[in-house]
C-alpha positions in Angstrom: -7.9 16.9 -8.6 -8.8 13.9 -5.9 -8.8 10.4 -6.7 -10.8 9.7 -9.9 -8.4 7.7 -12.2 -10.6 6.5 -15.0 -12.7 4.7 -12.5 -16.4 5.3 -12.2 -16.9 3.5 -8.9 -17.8 5.8 -6.2 -14.7 7.3 -4.4 -15.4 5.6 -0.9 -15.1 2.0 -2.4 -12.0 3.2 -4.1 -10.8 4.2 -0.5 -12.0 0.9 0.7 -9.9 -1.1 -2.0 -6.8 1.2 -1.4 -6.8 0.3 2.5 -7.4 -3.6 1.5 -4.6 -3.4 -0.9 -2.2 -2.1 2.0 -3.4 -4.9 4.2 -3.1 -7.6 1.3 0.4 -6.1 0.6 1.7 -6.1 4.0 2.0 -2.3 4.2 -0.8 -2.0 6.9 -0.1 -5.0 9.4 -2.9 -6.6 11.3 -3.3 -4.7 14.9 -1.6 -1.6 13.2 -3.2 1.6 13.1 -4.9 2.9 10.1 -4.2 6.8 9.0 -7.2 8.8 9.9 -10.1 9.7 7.8 -8.8 13.3 7.9 -5.3 11.9 6.6 -7.0 10.2 3.9 -9.1 13.2 2.9 -6.0 15.2 2.7 -4.1 12.8 0.8 -6.6 12.0 -1.7 -8.2 15.6 -1.6 -11.3 14.2 -1.0 -14.2 15.1 1.4 -13.5 13.8 5.0 -17.0 12.3 4.9 -16.4 10.2 2.0 -13.2 8.9 3.5 -15.1 7.9 6.8 -17.7 6.4 4.5 -14.8 4.1 2.8 -13.4 3.4 6.4 -16.9 2.4 7.9 -17.2 0.1 4.8 -14.4 -2.1 6.2 -15.4 -1.8 9.6 -18.9 -3.2 8.9 -16.8 -6.2 7.3 -14.6 -6.8 10.3 -11.4 -5.7 8.5 -10.6 -2.4 10.6 -12.1 -1.6 14.1 -12.0 1.2 16.3 -10.5 1.9 19.6 -12.2 4.7 21.3 -10.4 8.0 21.3 -7.4 6.6 19.5 -8.5 5.5 16.0 -8.8 2.9 13.6 -6.8 -0.3 13.6 -6.6 -3.6 11.1 -8.5 -6.2 12.8 -6.7 -9.6 13.8 -7.1 -12.0 10.7 -8.0 -8.9 8.3 -5.3 -10.4 5.7 -6.9 -13.9 5.4 -10.4 -12.5 5.2 -9.6 -10.3 2.4 -7.3 -12.8 0.5 -10.9 -15.2 0.7 -13.0 -12.3 -0.5 -10.5 -11.2 -3.3 -9.9 -15.0 -4.5 -14.0 -14.9 -4.7 -14.1 -12.0 -6.7 -11.1 -12.9 -8.8 -13.0 -16.2 -9.7 -16.2 -14.2 -10.5 -14.9 -11.4 -12.3 -12.3 -13.0 -14.5 -12.3 -16.7 -14.7 -16.0 -17.2 -15.2 -16.0 -14.2 -17.7 -12.8 -15.7 -19.5 -14.4 -19.3 -19.6 -17.6 -17.9 -21.4 -15.6 -15.7 -23.7 -13.4 -18.8 -24.4 -16.5 -20.7 -25.1 -17.9 -17.9 -27.6 -14.7 -18.2 -29.4 -14.5 -21.8 -29.6 -11.3 -21.8 -27.6 -10.9 -25.1 -25.7 -9.9 -25.5 -22.2 -6.5 -27.1 -23.1 -6.1 -24.0 -25.6 -6.9 -21.9 -22.8 -4.6 -23.3 -20.2 -1.7 -22.9 -22.9 -2.5 -19.3 -23.2 -2.4 -18.9 -19.6 1.0 -20.8 -19.5 2.4 -18.7 -22.2 2.4 -15.7 -20.2 4.7 -17.0 -17.6 7.7 -17.4 -20.0 
């Protein structure tokens, strides 16, 4: 079974993203302890080494840090770092593509803006 949910990205990246989502949405507050790699592994039915790879990715980015002999914790300021990173990704993945596609289809910026506002109603 495991984690593959029509996602062709490596599982360790998906684990890292799940943890990021939990930090962004306040389920894992800053300075709180993160589940162990064994807990992640059993919860998602994946190899502990894969879970560790996802966790270590976030350690490398300064989102998580290790307390010797205790476990992994959410770094102070992790949430704002993630918001900044995700905003940049949002711009690159969605906005730039959307504008390029709109240009191809001859959709003006005004029309594009109207389409976005239509969603709010």
